[in-house]
Backbone as CSV, one residue per row, in Angstrom:
resi,resn,N_x,N_y,N_z,CA_x,CA_y,CA_z,C_x,C_y,C_z
1,MET,114.141,-35.593,-26.140,113.888,-36.948,-25.374,112.427,-37.583,-25.215
2,LYS,111.385,-36.896,-24.792,109.965,-37.065,-24.770,109.680,-37.425,-26.255
3,GLN,110.082,-36.985,-27.085,109.401,-37.280,-28.434,109.849,-38.679,-28.655
4,LYS,111.497,-38.771,-28.654,111.728,-40.052,-28.888,111.353,-41.392,-28.337
5,LEU,110.953,-41.014,-27.108,110.319,-41.894,-25.918,108.847,-42.605,-26.544
6,ARG,108.037,-41.176,-26.781,106.755,-41.216,-27.459,106.607,-42.276,-28.883
7,GLU,107.603,-41.993,-29.694,107.782,-42.839,-30.951,107.873,-43.926,-30.549
8,ARG,109.151,-44.112,-29.743,109.157,-45.744,-29.427,108.170,-46.448,-29.003
9,ALA,107.766,-45.821,-27.747,106.284,-46.654,-27.237,105.159,-46.776,-27.973
10,GLN,104.823,-45.912,-29.087,103.724,-45.940,-30.146,104.175,-47.034,-31.160
11,ARG,105.180,-47.471,-31.121,105.515,-48.705,-32.176,105.339,-50.124,-31.489
12,ARG,105.019,-49.771,-30.146,104.795,-51.257,-29.659,103.267,-51.596,-29.495
13,ARG,103.058,-52.727,-29.770,101.973,-53.174,-30.194,100.490,-53.016,-29.144
14,ALA,99.516,-52.440,-29.613,98.113,-52.402,-28.413,97.703,-53.954,-28.631
15,SER,96.879,-54.396,-27.648,96.320,-55.526,-27.603,94.969,-55.654,-27.173
16,LYS,93.966,-55.960,-27.713,92.802,-56.272,-27.233,92.528,-57.133,-26.199
17,THR,93.604,-58.301,-25.805,93.331,-59.201,-25.133,94.096,-58.389,-23.884
18,ALA,95.054,-57.671,-24.031,95.790,-56.600,-22.836,94.831,-55.772,-22.253
19,SER,93.725,-55.139,-22.932,92.850,-54.187,-22.495,92.137,-54.926,-21.827
20,ALA,91.697,-56.034,-22.027,90.466,-56.639,-21.535,91.247,-57.009,-19.952
21,ALA,92.555,-57.538,-19.975,93.011,-57.944,-18.618,93.375,-56.512,-17.903
22,ILE,93.831,-55.796,-18.334,93.717,-54.144,-17.427,92.572,-53.969,-16.856
23,GLN,91.372,-53.948,-17.598,90.147,-53.558,-17.183,89.656,-54.602,-16.178
24,ALA,89.477,-55.482,-16.264,89.408,-56.854,-15.356,90.231,-56.627,-14.103
25,ARG,91.295,-56.191,-14.422,92.434,-56.124,-12.853,91.822,-54.890,-11.948
26,LEU,91.349,-53.857,-12.803,91.171,-52.747,-12.429,89.434,-53.159,-11.265
27,MET,88.473,-53.764,-12.219,87.439,-54.115,-11.623,87.305,-54.452,-10.303
28,VAL,88.282,-55.630,-10.020,88.234,-56.427,-8.970,88.803,-55.697,-7.595
29,GLU,89.395,-54.373,-7.652,89.898,-53.710,-6.569,88.561,-53.058,-5.663
30,ASP,88.935,-53.463,-4.641,87.938,-52.685,-3.846,87.220,-51.228,-3.703
31,TRP,88.582,-50.189,-4.124,88.751,-49.018,-4.176,88.198,-48.663,-5.401
32,TRP,87.847,-49.493,-6.562,87.185,-49.254,-7.798,85.875,-49.424,-7.467
33,ALA,85.393,-50.460,-6.614,84.133,-50.426,-6.231,83.405,-49.142,-5.469
34,ALA,84.354,-48.669,-4.899,83.848,-47.911,-3.985,83.850,-46.475,-5.011
35,ALA,84.175,-46.254,-5.869,84.254,-45.118,-6.723,83.045,-44.748,-7.044
36,PHE,82.386,-43.608,-6.859,81.149,-43.254,-7.338,81.177,-41.608,-8.128
37,GLN,82.571,-41.507,-8.465,82.252,-40.020,-9.072,83.724,-40.261,-9.787
38,VAL,83.689,-40.591,-10.929,84.460,-40.768,-11.545,85.255,-40.528,-13.026
39,GLY,86.110,-39.894,-13.297,86.695,-39.232,-14.550,87.307,-40.446,-15.464
40,ILE,86.898,-40.533,-16.530,87.276,-41.748,-17.430,87.760,-41.326,-18.937
41,TYR,88.887,-41.772,-19.337,88.634,-41.161,-20.982,87.937,-42.281,-21.946
42,ARG,87.795,-41.875,-22.897,87.194,-42.855,-24.227,88.485,-42.835,-24.741
43,SER,88.649,-44.305,-24.912,90.163,-44.287,-25.600,90.055,-44.654,-27.086
44,THR,91.333,-44.678,-27.862,91.781,-44.187,-29.178,92.578,-46.099,-29.261
45,PRO,92.514,-46.334,-30.704,92.658,-47.926,-30.951,94.339,-47.817,-30.406
46,THR,95.097,-47.013,-29.807,96.334,-47.405,-29.672,96.688,-47.158,-28.138
47,GLU,95.561,-46.978,-27.403,95.364,-46.820,-25.951,94.707,-48.022,-25.275
48,PRO,94.777,-48.403,-23.920,94.270,-49.218,-23.484,92.649,-48.813,-23.573
49,ALA,91.822,-49.854,-23.966,90.257,-49.649,-23.838,89.551,-49.414,-22.693
50,THR,88.430,-48.683,-22.749,87.873,-48.324,-21.361,86.390,-48.658,-21.390
51,GLU,85.808,-49.406,-22.404,84.436,-49.598,-22.519,84.330,-50.341,-21.488
52,ALA,84.539,-51.560,-21.229,84.142,-52.352,-20.136,84.096,-51.626,-18.544
53,LEU,85.023,-50.669,-18.515,85.265,-49.527,-17.303,83.939,-48.762,-17.187
54,LEU,83.831,-48.167,-18.487,82.638,-47.109,-18.469,81.301,-47.589,-18.340
55,ALA,81.182,-49.225,-18.736,79.888,-49.954,-18.551,79.817,-50.454,-17.167
56,ASP,80.583,-50.649,-16.506,80.627,-51.084,-15.278,80.169,-50.005,-14.192
57,LEU,80.882,-48.788,-14.538,80.282,-47.663,-13.754,79.003,-47.118,-14.028
58,LEU,78.761,-46.983,-15.144,77.314,-46.920,-15.776,76.328,-47.904,-14.875
59,ALA,76.582,-49.171,-15.016,75.711,-50.070,-14.296,75.419,-50.001,-12.794
60,ARG,76.413,-49.293,-12.185,76.238,-49.373,-10.806,75.743,-48.065,-10.242
61,GLY,75.521,-47.201,-11.492,74.910,-45.815,-11.050,75.960,-44.911,-10.583
62,ALA,77.194,-45.206,-10.807,78.217,-44.154,-10.338,78.178,-42.827,-11.453
63,ARG,78.559,-41.622,-10.714,78.570,-40.352,-11.671,79.780,-40.443,-12.452
64,VAL,79.656,-40.205,-13.783,80.712,-40.271,-14.342,81.217,-39.159,-15.554
65,ALA,82.246,-38.850,-15.561,82.470,-37.195,-16.397,83.579,-38.021,-17.527
66,VAL,83.529,-37.474,-18.661,84.513,-37.554,-19.431,85.262,-36.609,-20.180
67,PRO,86.370,-36.367,-20.708,87.247,-35.145,-21.318,86.028,-34.962,-22.561
68,VAL,85.761,-33.366,-22.633,84.926,-32.713,-23.585,85.687,-31.818,-24.158
69,ARG,85.979,-31.810,-25.596,86.708,-30.752,-26.375,85.938,-29.473,-26.304
70,ARG,86.584,-28.310,-25.704,86.107,-27.029,-25.899,87.162,-26.228,-26.654
71,LYS,86.809,-24.704,-26.673,87.429,-24.076,-27.440,89.003,-24.232,-27.404
72,ALA,89.321,-24.236,-26.197,90.743,-23.895,-25.786,91.421,-25.067,-25.508
73,GLY,90.763,-26.448,-25.312,91.140,-27.614,-24.610,90.203,-28.573,-24.307
74,TYR,90.273,-29.087,-23.270,89.087,-29.982,-22.671,89.119,-29.490,-21.736
75,ALA,87.454,-30.052,-21.237,87.006,-29.873,-19.727,86.182,-31.076,-19.493
76,TRP,85.675,-31.203,-18.313,84.855,-32.769,-17.872,83.423,-32.481,-18.063
77,GLY,82.665,-33.405,-18.486,81.224,-33.438,-18.749,80.729,-34.616,-18.119
78,TRP,79.469,-34.511,-17.425,79.138,-35.604,-16.684,78.219,-36.648,-18.069
79,VAL,78.208,-37.954,-17.999,77.626,-38.567,-19.143,76.880,-39.480,-18.051
80,ASP,75.725,-40.287,-18.934,75.130,-41.165,-18.405,74.577,-42.450,-19.227
81,ALA,74.046,-43.345,-18.922,73.464,-44.369,-19.615,72.869,-44.050,-21.037
82,SER,72.261,-42.904,-20.729,70.935,-42.300,-22.186,72.014,-41.632,-22.865
83,THR,73.302,-41.361,-22.277,74.270,-40.468,-23.398,74.261,-40.613,-25.010
84,SER,73.883,-39.803,-25.870,74.284,-40.117,-27.202,75.812,-39.563,-27.735
85,TRP,76.578,-40.225,-28.385,77.847,-40.108,-28.826,78.200,-39.706,-29.974
86,LYS,79.378,-39.199,-30.329,79.815,-38.834,-31.501,81.084,-38.716,-31.856
87,LYS,81.969,-38.972,-32.883,83.097,-39.014,-33.121,83.980,-37.442,-32.842
88,GLY,84.900,-37.634,-32.097,85.128,-35.927,-31.849,86.605,-35.977,-32.369
89,ALA,87.228,-34.695,-32.174,88.752,-34.799,-32.386,89.704,-35.935,-32.104
90,HIS,90.530,-36.240,-33.063,91.392,-37.552,-33.103,90.443,-38.954,-33.108
91,GLY,89.235,-38.781,-33.771,88.600,-40.088,-33.341,87.875,-40.562,-32.138
92,ILE,88.383,-39.923,-31.023,87.606,-39.991,-29.646,86.195,-40.087,-29.444
93,TRP,85.694,-40.983,-28.832,83.869,-40.645,-28.733,83.756,-39.462,-27.351
94,GLU,82.829,-38.829,-28.086,82.527,-37.450,-27.298,81.050,-37.608,-27.070
95,PRO,80.613,-36.940,-26.129,78.957,-36.958,-25.825,78.261,-35.618,-26.536
96,ARG,77.335,-36.110,-27.329,76.679,-34.858,-28.155,76.559,-33.572,-27.119
97,GLU,75.877,-34.104,-26.010,75.620,-32.764,-24.778,75.967,-33.483,-23.712
98,THR,76.428,-32.335,-22.849,76.970,-32.909,-21.275,76.591,-31.527,-20.545
99,GLN,76.524,-31.744,-19.280,76.621,-31.058,-18.021,77.922,-30.667,-17.398
100,PRO,78.624,-29.563,-17.117,79.808,-29.586,-17.091,80.012,-30.044,-15.565
101,ALA,81.310,-30.780,-15.426,81.439,-31.546,-14.371,82.847,-30.608,-13.609
102,ALA,82.960,-30.647,-12.489,84.136,-29.868,-11.798,85.242,-30.832,-11.539
103,ALA,86.531,-30.750,-11.839,87.594,-32.005,-11.766,87.461,-31.923,-10.107
104,GLU,87.009,-30.868,-8.990,87.345,-31.305,-7.708,86.310,-32.146,-7.232
105,ASP,85.231,-32.403,-8.194,84.154,-33.652,-7.664,84.636,-34.832,-7.882
106,LEU,85.681,-34.980,-8.797,86.137,-36.254,-9.023,86.776,-37.145,-7.963
107,ARG,86.336,-38.206,-7.636,87.407,-39.187,-6.506,88.414,-39.967,-7.294
108,LEU,87.917,-40.416,-8.538,89.131,-41.379,-9.257,89.001,-40.978,-10.624
109,ILE,90.119,-40.791,-11.219,90.482,-40.536,-12.680,91.236,-41.539,-13.455
110,VAL,90.742,-42.078,-14.495,91.262,-43.201,-14.901,91.960,-42.330,-16.351
111,VAL,93.494,-42.469,-16.678,94.392,-41.560,-17.185,94.824,-42.438,-18.346
112,PRO,94.681,-41.749,-19.465,95.540,-42.301,-21.039,97.001,-41.855,-20.828
113,GLY,97.584,-42.807,-21.489,99.030,-42.208,-21.637,99.702,-42.931,-22.798
114,VAL,100.830,-42.546,-23.401,101.402,-43.172,-24.340,102.274,-44.216,-23.515
115,ALA,102.854,-43.759,-22.348,103.805,-44.571,-21.779,103.671,-44.215,-20.330
116,PHE,104.252,-45.078,-19.233,104.177,-44.541,-17.791,105.273,-45.598,-17.318
117,ASP,105.798,-44.835,-16.179,106.952,-45.446,-15.517,106.373,-46.035,-14.060
118,ALA,107.304,-46.707,-13.416,106.804,-47.744,-12.280,106.752,-46.269,-10.936
119,GLN,106.935,-45.262,-11.071,106.957,-44.377,-10.311,105.566,-43.618,-10.328
120,GLY,105.010,-43.635,-11.410,103.883,-43.149,-11.757,103.860,-41.744,-12.835
121,GLY,105.176,-41.703,-13.351,105.456,-40.733,-14.376,104.581,-41.384,-15.666
122,ARG,104.096,-40.203,-16.342,103.314,-40.470,-17.282,103.581,-39.525,-18.443
123,LEU,103.699,-40.248,-19.904,104.267,-39.602,-20.745,102.902,-39.456,-22.000
124,GLY,102.132,-38.134,-22.107,101.088,-37.828,-22.706,101.345,-37.963,-24.204
125,HIS,100.263,-37.233,-25.247,100.641,-37.221,-26.558,101.614,-35.901,-26.635
126,GLY,101.579,-35.108,-25.654,102.665,-33.853,-25.858,101.746,-32.439,-25.947
127,ARG,100.574,-32.391,-25.562,100.084,-31.275,-25.889,99.485,-30.788,-24.288
128,GLY,99.552,-31.641,-23.643,99.140,-31.224,-21.933,97.797,-31.230,-21.714
129,HIS,96.996,-31.664,-22.597,95.473,-31.579,-22.213,95.231,-32.239,-20.906
130,PHE,95.510,-33.481,-20.864,95.014,-34.428,-19.453,95.692,-33.841,-18.374
131,ASP,97.060,-33.212,-18.278,97.550,-32.730,-16.974,96.941,-31.315,-16.636
132,ARG,96.243,-30.482,-17.672,95.569,-29.764,-16.963,94.239,-30.225,-16.492
133,LEU,93.569,-30.891,-17.221,92.413,-31.529,-16.616,92.794,-32.371,-15.272
134,LEU,93.752,-32.767,-14.835,94.248,-33.425,-13.801,94.960,-32.264,-12.501
135,ALA,95.066,-31.195,-12.890,96.131,-30.109,-12.191,94.990,-29.945,-11.116
136,ARG,93.733,-29.697,-11.153,92.920,-28.974,-10.082,92.196,-30.325,-9.342
137,SER,92.576,-31.659,-9.667,91.597,-32.444,-8.466,92.574,-33.261,-7.912
138,GLY,92.256,-33.651,-6.941,92.677,-34.383,-5.724,92.628,-35.840,-5.658
139,ALA,91.896,-36.383,-6.716,91.477,-37.541,-7.096,92.567,-38.622,-7.139
140,LEU,92.255,-40.156,-6.965,92.940,-40.763,-7.179,93.326,-41.410,-8.634
141,ARG,94.347,-40.977,-8.942,94.816,-41.078,-10.617,95.398,-42.348,-11.051
142,VAL,94.753,-42.886,-12.194,95.033,-44.140,-12.400,95.218,-44.424,-13.786
143,GLY,96.454,-44.655,-14.161,97.082,-44.743,-15.505,96.835,-45.996,-16.069
144,LEU,96.383,-46.171,-17.168,96.154,-47.720,-17.796,97.573,-47.737,-18.957
145,CYS,98.278,-48.877,-18.754,99.184,-48.851,-19.570,99.512,-50.468,-20.139
146,PHE,99.440,-50.530,-21.432,100.269,-51.906,-21.823,101.576,-52.188,-21.221
147,GLU,101.438,-53.400,-20.659,103.063,-53.851,-20.056,104.434,-53.308,-20.759
148,ASN,104.066,-53.731,-22.131,105.146,-53.163,-23.180,105.488,-51.782,-23.434
149,ARG,104.738,-51.054,-22.700,105.231,-49.555,-22.679,105.289,-48.871,-21.336
150,LEU,105.665,-49.689,-20.524,106.075,-49.616,-19.441,107.705,-49.150,-19.382
151,VAL,108.053,-48.162,-19.132,109.524,-47.578,-19.250,110.526,-47.294,-17.869
152,GLU,111.529,-47.357,-18.093,112.440,-47.149,-16.985,112.061,-45.915,-16.195
153,ALA,112.305,-44.806,-17.246,111.734,-43.320,-16.317,111.107,-42.488,-17.554
154,VAL,109.941,-41.848,-16.899,109.376,-40.683,-17.636,110.090,-39.685,-17.648
155,PRO,110.660,-38.963,-18.531,111.267,-37.404,-18.144,109.903,-36.562,-17.759
156,MET,110.100,-35.465,-16.393,108.970,-35.049,-15.879,109.317,-33.891,-15.785
157,GLU,108.361,-32.880,-16.247,108.671,-31.393,-16.199,107.551,-30.861,-15.265
158,PRO,107.736,-29.654,-14.688,107.279,-28.846,-13.285,105.433,-29.192,-13.540
159,HIS,104.978,-29.173,-15.105,103.477,-29.201,-15.015,102.922,-30.625,-15.222
160,ASP,104.022,-31.720,-15.483,103.751,-32.820,-15.514,103.041,-33.269,-14.235
161,VAL,101.743,-34.525,-14.485,101.130,-34.831,-13.030,101.397,-36.277,-12.979
162,ARG,102.188,-36.780,-11.799,102.290,-38.143,-11.694,100.776,-39.239,-11.465
163,MET,100.686,-40.170,-11.669,99.964,-41.264,-11.456,100.119,-41.569,-10.030
164,ASP,98.731,-42.120,-9.433,99.038,-42.984,-7.934,98.853,-44.217,-8.066
165,VAL,98.508,-44.564,-9.315,98.662,-46.124,-9.419,98.662,-46.404,-11.003
166,VAL,99.553,-47.127,-11.532,99.856,-47.791,-12.924,99.238,-49.150,-12.796
167,ALA,97.986,-49.354,-13.764,97.507,-50.400,-13.967,97.760,-51.215,-15.478
168,THR,98.621,-52.414,-15.397,98.951,-52.995,-16.889,98.219,-54.103,-16.517
169,GLU,98.677,-55.032,-17.805,97.636,-56.326,-17.935,98.478,-57.351,-16.823
170,LYS,99.596,-56.970,-16.383,100.312,-58.041,-15.433,100.558,-58.075,-13.986
171,ARG,100.226,-56.570,-13.631,100.704,-56.157,-12.317,99.913,-54.701,-11.922
172,MET,99.608,-54.080,-10.945,99.571,-53.084,-10.576,100.591,-51.985,-9.476
173,LEU,100.889,-51.009,-9.931,101.969,-50.147,-9.452,101.436,-49.136,-8.890
174,PHE,101.760,-49.175,-7.403,101.392,-48.215,-6.473,102.435,-47.269,-5.846
175,ALA,102.027,-45.960,-6.476,102.833,-44.808,-6.010,102.604,-44.714,-4.481
176,PRO,103.666,-44.023,-3.536,103.109,-43.587,-2.104,101.913,-42.702,-1.855
177,THR,101.600,-41.815,-3.000,100.577,-41.014,-2.762,99.144,-42.065,-2.772
178,ALA,99.209,-43.175,-3.451,97.969,-43.940,-3.531,96.963,-44.276,-2.121
179,ALA,97.855,-44.741,-1.108,96.944,-45.127,-0.080,96.563,-44.226,0.623
180,ALA,96.588,-43.252,0.930,95.842,-42.185,1.554,94.520,-41.703,0.683
181,LYS,94.682,-41.889,-0.748,93.477,-41.600,-1.567,92.521,-42.607,-1.790
182,MET,93.106,-43.906,-1.897,92.403,-45.149,-1.698,91.676,-45.305,-0.266
183,GLU,92.274,-44.941,0.621,91.389,-44.929,2.049,90.354,-43.962,2.182
184,ARG,90.628,-42.914,1.420,89.601,-41.620,1.489,88.212,-42.685,0.388
185,LEU,88.401,-43.248,-0.697,87.722,-43.776,-1.281,86.753,-44.960,-0.591
186,ILE,87.444,-45.605,-0.044,87.020,-47.049,0.652,86.479,-46.443,1.788
187,GLY,86.631,-45.172,2.667,86.148,-44.917,3.895,86.487,-45.514,4.969
């Protein structure tokens, strides 16, 4: 079931215009502006882009962590404006060097996915890397999704982590868990 949903979603077009709109939608939120310890993915060409979000975070002096490939999977690593990048696994930009970041220290995490549903369900690439990165964090989880990849329902398994917010180029969808986490950010 998940594999068929993945294949269907991946056939839907990824748009630079939609990526820009998703990022712009996020950057006007007061809770985005209040986030100063943020985990964020570096996008592939088939995912909503994150370059503008990363630039915004670094420009305002936020502490930023990105997923970094380790032997058995991924871990969080701190980056800053002086970070040197290289192409890593799956063509994803990774820092050449980084200091480890604890998932527990992140207050907001921007999450990729193949598809999402309005209840915060996330369909990843099927290897569970991001679910493991999210499992130890109480951060506000924000999934970036092209509107044409929003599905009726993502089949969820016990290890799957739901999003608090799903941002598309047309709207923001908030799960009931979002309000308390946003309040902690805004203070």
